C-alpha positions, 0 to 999 in steps of 0.5 A: 170064303176068304176074309176081308182082313183078309176075312173071307176040332178038345181037352182041358189045358192046365198051366205047366208047372215050372222049376224056380229060377234063381230066387229073388229076395225082395219085399212082397205084397199081396195081390190087391185090386187097385183103382185105375192106377198101380202104385210103385214100390221099391225092392233090392236085388244085388243093389239094383232098383226093382219096381214091384207091380201087381199086374204087368201087361207086355205089349200095347197092341190090340190084345194088351190095351183091350186087356188093360181096359177090361181090367180097368172096367172091373176096378183093377189097375195094370201097367202096360209095357210097350217096346216102341216109343209110341203106339204102333199105329202103322198098318191098315185096317182089320175086320171086326165081326159081331163078336168083336163088336160085342167085346167093344160094347162090353168094355165101353168103346164101341159107341165111339168107334161105330160112327167112324166106320161104315157098316158092311152090308154084304160081299160079292165074289168075282173071277179075275176077269170081272165076272160076278160069281156070287153075292151075299147080304150079311143080314139075310144070313144073320140079322144080328151080324155086324161087320165093319173094317176098322183102322188099326190106328184109331182102334189103338188110340181109342183103347189107349185113351181109356187108360191113365196116361202113366199106365202105358210105358213106352220104350220098355222092351223086354230083355229077360224074364225069370221066375222066383222061388216065391212065384213072382216074375222078374222082368228085365228091360233093355234099359236096365229097369227091373220089374217084379210082377205078381201077374204077367199078361203077355200080349207081345204078338206073333213073334212073342218072346214070352211065348218062346220062353214058355216053350212054344215053337215059332209060328209057321209060314203057310206058303203065301204072302199078302200085300196090304194098303189103305187107299184114300179118296179125298173127294169120297170113295165110290164103292158100296159098303160091301166086301169085294173079292176077286179070285184067280189062280194062286192069287186072290184079292179083296177090297172093302170100304172103311170110311167115306174116304178110305178103302182097305185092300189086299193081294194074297199070292203063293210063294214057296219062300219069303224072298228078300225083304222089301220096304221101298213103297214104290217097289211094293206098289209095283209088285202088287200091281204086277200080280193083278195087272189084268184084273178089274180096274177098280183094284188097280186104281185103288193100289195106285192111290194108296199112300206109301205109309200104308203099304206093307208086304207080310208073310202069313203064319200060324201056330197049331196048339195041339192038345197034349203036345203044345204048352198051355197058355200059362206058366206059373203067373204068366199067361198069354193072350191073343197072337202071342198064344194063337197066331192065325192067318187072317182068312176068317177075319178072326185074329183081332176078334179072338184077341178081344175075346181073350181079353175080356174072358181073362179079365173076368177070371182074374177079377174073380180070383182077386176079389175072392182073396188073391192067392197063388192057388186062385190065380192058377185056377183062373189061368186054368179056367181061361185055358179050358174055355178059350182053347176049344174056341181058338184052336179050331178057328186057327185050323179052319182059317188055314184050310180056307186060305189053302183052298182059296190059293189053288193054282190048278186051272181045272180045280179053279174052274170047278170052284168058279163054276160050281162051288162058289155059285151053287154050293157055298152057304154064308150062314154056316161060315159065320157061326164062329162069330157068335159070342156072348159078352155082357158089359164089364162092371166093377163089383166095387 
């Protein structure tokens, strides 16, 4: 079933060995746990000031901030570099299943977020003419399931508020990355700042420059795009707390209440090419409405009342990290987290959930390595273990999300008729489709 955000098989990976780039000469210090902040020292390279940091996280999105908060909970400080001049709080919402909420519980922020967002009780699937094909209740399939659509802005702000103000540095765009002979990494920013980092955690998103430096290919366009928006009902939104799906031929749509006044929606459509880039909200809104102009009026009305600033049109992309072919998630003392490593389509609602999972798994392994007496060997082992644990989790989900999306974008009228009359009403079971949301995660507590 497609995901509401939209939400709707294994070999060990070892860090790649790399030849050193130009050697960097500078004062070095061991990796030591820091408490809630990282001290700044100075070194010299060709007369330029170079800051030394123990752990640098590139990107202040969900993966980056969650990693920083996870490390902080374990008593380890970090610095987060964000290229924008403030948190990138644009966009609409994302769907978090129970695996995402278990991570947020583990890092101590779920209690602040839950009261702000409705718990989604189930889902209903309709055809484009409004006929109901099937309905499900999540608790009937899994009593422990928890589903909420969360505003991206509020999630980012909540995570950022857990960190010391000075630990997130804005207007810090990465221009170049080098590896020194002694294993440290030199990050050069566009403003001329140079940072020598013992550990670099790259959380710089789908188009990650760090992933490209590590040898990863660009994410691949999967053949469909999505309009998204967040409708606002000042007097209170009228929908039950469930996901509403509408399936057409080569087009599907969905909408789900986020809060008492806001409802997230999407329209996904087939497109052989990306076409011209459009940013005018009025044009985007009209294009979305034209795709579903004869569909249920609730969806059309929702698009109509959507504020311009929440509208977007994005191509859906992913990258399949094949064993023995794709690079591993780490190179030297640099490691990838979230979309930077495993971009996936949103058809299972697992992009953000998997990024959150990555963050706590990596933080635990780094903390154990540092606590045991930090050394390059211990850090290498932590990264190797992280890759071995996470790859069998995220690779199958990436493929599954892609396949689910492709099946739901069918255009053939005969195939769509079979889908609507037989597959969805009689064959689909929700329980097996939610098994991937199982994830055990204990609360993070510092050993100190």
